C-alpha positions as CSV (number, residue, x, y, z in Angstrom):
1,M,-40.9,-9.1,-31.7
2,G,-41.8,-8.9,-28.0
3,L,-44.8,-9.9,-26.2
4,F,-46.1,-6.3,-25.9
5,D,-45.6,-5.8,-29.7
6,I,-47.7,-9.0,-30.3
7,L,-50.3,-7.6,-27.9
8,R,-50.5,-4.2,-29.7
9,Q,-51.2,-6.1,-33.0
10,F,-54.1,-7.8,-31.4
11,T,-55.4,-4.6,-29.9
12,G,-55.3,-2.7,-33.1
13,G,-52.1,-0.6,-32.1
14,E,-53.7,0.5,-28.9
15,E,-51.3,1.3,-26.0
16,V,-50.8,-1.7,-23.9
17,E,-49.6,-1.4,-20.2
18,N,-46.0,-2.6,-19.9
19,Y,-45.9,-5.3,-17.3
20,S,-42.3,-6.1,-17.8
21,P,-41.0,-4.6,-14.5
22,Y,-43.7,-6.5,-12.7
23,I,-43.0,-9.7,-14.4
24,E,-39.3,-9.4,-13.7
25,H,-39.8,-8.5,-10.1
26,L,-42.3,-11.4,-9.5
27,R,-40.1,-13.9,-11.3
28,E,-37.2,-12.8,-9.1
29,K,-39.0,-12.8,-5.8
30,E,-41.5,-15.8,-6.4
31,G,-39.2,-17.9,-8.5
32,V,-40.6,-20.1,-11.3
33,S,-41.8,-23.7,-10.9
34,Y,-42.9,-25.9,-13.6
35,T,-44.5,-28.3,-11.1
36,P,-46.7,-27.7,-7.9
37,Y,-45.2,-27.1,-4.5
38,R,-46.2,-25.6,-1.1
39,P,-44.2,-22.5,-0.6
40,T,-44.1,-22.8,3.3
41,T,-44.8,-25.4,5.9
42,K,-48.0,-23.6,7.2
43,E,-50.9,-25.7,7.6
44,N,-53.4,-25.5,4.7
45,E,-50.9,-23.8,2.5
46,P,-52.3,-23.9,-1.1
47,L,-50.4,-25.6,-4.0
48,T,-48.4,-23.0,-6.0
49,I,-47.1,-23.3,-9.6
50,G,-45.5,-21.0,-12.2
51,V,-44.8,-17.6,-10.7
52,G,-46.6,-17.7,-7.4
53,H,-49.9,-18.9,-9.0
54,T,-52.5,-20.7,-6.8
55,G,-55.9,-21.6,-7.4
56,P,-58.4,-24.5,-8.3
57,D,-56.5,-25.1,-11.5
58,V,-53.4,-26.3,-9.6
59,S,-53.3,-29.9,-8.6
60,M,-50.3,-32.3,-7.7
61,A,-50.5,-33.4,-11.4
62,S,-50.1,-29.9,-12.8
63,I,-47.2,-29.3,-15.1
64,R,-46.6,-25.9,-16.9
65,T,-44.6,-24.8,-19.9
66,D,-42.8,-21.4,-20.1
67,E,-45.5,-20.1,-22.3
68,Q,-48.2,-21.3,-20.0
69,I,-46.4,-19.7,-17.1
70,D,-46.1,-16.3,-18.7
71,D,-49.7,-16.3,-19.9
72,Q,-50.9,-17.1,-16.3
73,L,-48.6,-14.5,-14.9
74,I,-50.0,-11.8,-17.0
75,E,-53.5,-12.9,-16.1
76,D,-52.7,-12.8,-12.4
77,I,-51.2,-9.3,-12.8
78,E,-54.2,-8.1,-14.6
79,E,-56.5,-9.6,-11.9
80,R,-54.8,-7.8,-9.1
81,L,-54.1,-4.4,-10.6
82,P,-57.9,-3.2,-10.5
83,A,-57.9,-4.0,-6.9
84,V,-54.6,-2.2,-6.2
85,R,-55.8,0.9,-8.1
86,A,-59.2,0.8,-6.3
87,N,-57.5,0.8,-2.8
88,I,-54.6,2.9,-3.6
89,P,-56.0,5.6,-6.1
90,N,-52.5,7.3,-6.4
91,F,-50.8,4.0,-7.5
92,D,-50.3,5.0,-11.2
93,S,-48.9,8.4,-10.1
94,L,-46.2,6.7,-8.0
95,P,-42.8,5.9,-9.5
96,E,-42.0,2.5,-11.0
97,E,-39.6,1.9,-8.1
98,L,-42.4,2.0,-5.6
99,R,-45.2,0.4,-7.8
100,V,-43.4,-2.7,-8.6
101,P,-42.7,-3.8,-4.9
102,M,-46.3,-2.7,-4.0
103,L,-47.8,-5.0,-6.7
104,G,-45.4,-7.7,-5.7
105,S,-46.6,-7.4,-2.1
106,W,-50.2,-7.2,-3.2
107,F,-49.6,-10.4,-5.2
108,R,-48.4,-12.5,-2.2
109,G,-51.1,-10.9,0.2
110,G,-49.0,-8.5,2.4
111,L,-50.2,-5.0,1.1
112,S,-53.7,-6.4,0.3
113,G,-54.0,-7.5,3.9
114,S,-53.0,-4.1,5.5
115,P,-55.9,-1.6,4.9
116,L,-54.2,1.0,7.1
117,T,-51.1,0.8,5.1
118,Q,-53.1,1.3,1.9
119,K,-54.9,4.4,3.3
120,L,-51.6,6.0,4.5
121,I,-50.0,5.4,1.0
122,A,-53.3,6.9,-0.6
123,A,-53.0,9.9,1.8
124,G,-49.3,10.3,0.7
125,K,-48.1,9.4,4.2
126,F,-45.3,7.1,2.8
127,E,-43.1,7.0,6.0
128,E,-46.0,6.2,8.3
129,A,-47.1,3.6,5.7
130,A,-43.7,2.1,5.9
131,D,-43.9,1.8,9.7
132,E,-47.4,0.5,9.7
133,F,-46.7,-2.2,7.0
134,L,-44.2,-3.9,9.4
135,R,-46.6,-4.0,12.2
136,N,-47.5,-7.3,11.2
137,E,-47.6,-10.8,12.7
138,E,-46.5,-12.5,9.7
139,Y,-43.5,-10.1,9.5
140,E,-42.6,-10.7,13.1
141,E,-42.9,-14.3,12.9
142,S,-40.6,-14.4,9.8
143,L,-37.9,-13.0,12.0
144,T,-38.0,-15.8,14.5
145,E,-36.3,-19.2,14.3
146,E,-39.7,-20.9,14.2
147,G,-40.7,-18.7,11.2
148,R,-37.6,-19.4,9.3
149,A,-38.2,-23.1,9.9
150,K,-41.7,-22.6,8.4
151,G,-39.9,-21.2,5.2
152,M,-41.0,-17.6,6.0
153,R,-37.7,-15.9,5.8
154,G,-38.4,-14.5,2.3
155,I,-41.7,-13.1,3.4
156,G,-40.0,-10.8,5.9
157,I,-37.3,-9.9,3.4
158,R,-39.9,-8.9,0.9
159,M,-42.0,-6.9,3.4
160,K,-38.9,-5.1,4.5
161,E,-38.1,-4.2,1.0
162,L,-41.5,-2.7,0.4
163,S,-41.1,-0.7,3.6
164,D,-37.7,0.4,2.7
165,A,-39.1,1.6,-0.8
166,L,-42.1,3.4,0.9
167,R,-39.7,5.3,3.5
168,K,-37.3,6.2,0.7
169,Y,-40.1,7.7,-1.4
170,G,-41.5,9.5,1.6
171,K,-38.1,11.1,2.5
172,S,-37.5,12.1,-1.1
173,K,-41.0,13.7,-1.2
174,R,-40.3,15.6,2.2
175,S,-36.9,16.8,1.1
176,G,-38.1,17.8,-2.3
177,G,-35.1,16.1,-3.9
178,G,-34.6,12.7,-5.5
179,S,-35.2,11.6,-9.0
180,L,-38.5,10.0,-8.4
181,V,-41.4,11.5,-10.3
182,E,-44.8,11.6,-8.8
183,R,-46.8,13.1,-11.6
184,N,-48.5,10.8,-13.9
185,P,-48.0,12.1,-17.6
186,Y,-51.3,10.6,-18.7
187,Y,-53.3,12.8,-16.3
188,N,-52.1,16.4,-16.8
């Protein structure tokens, strides 16, 4: 019995959103840490534990189990999704191949820190959003030797991945081809 089967039992059989694609993506991109660390050498970088979790509950004495990490990750996803949906109203109608890196970027602060990119996505201007997203000081710094020395290489890679996903989706919409589905079946 999987996590979502257990959640359905507690919700009386109500449909529970499947967070598995988000969880898999975040675990891969953020990594998993049972003890706290600072992800970069940037000044004032918060302590991180689990799968990219930061906050007042994380101290140098913190230690997490797999179960605690999974529970916290689900809470962190549930905390961010309402903001994503409020700022990108078409989020749920987008294909999983785009929603997953979008949430991943929101999770680490990239997309949430780019209001113009959000507006372009909401307006269906995905290729423009791809360009705008990379017009970012953090992205530019991640490409430099100094940025790499600060541990920022992964930031740039993830930002480029989202930009590429936005561009690919935009091109598929423009050409009318591709296998990506835009319509959300729950909103006929």
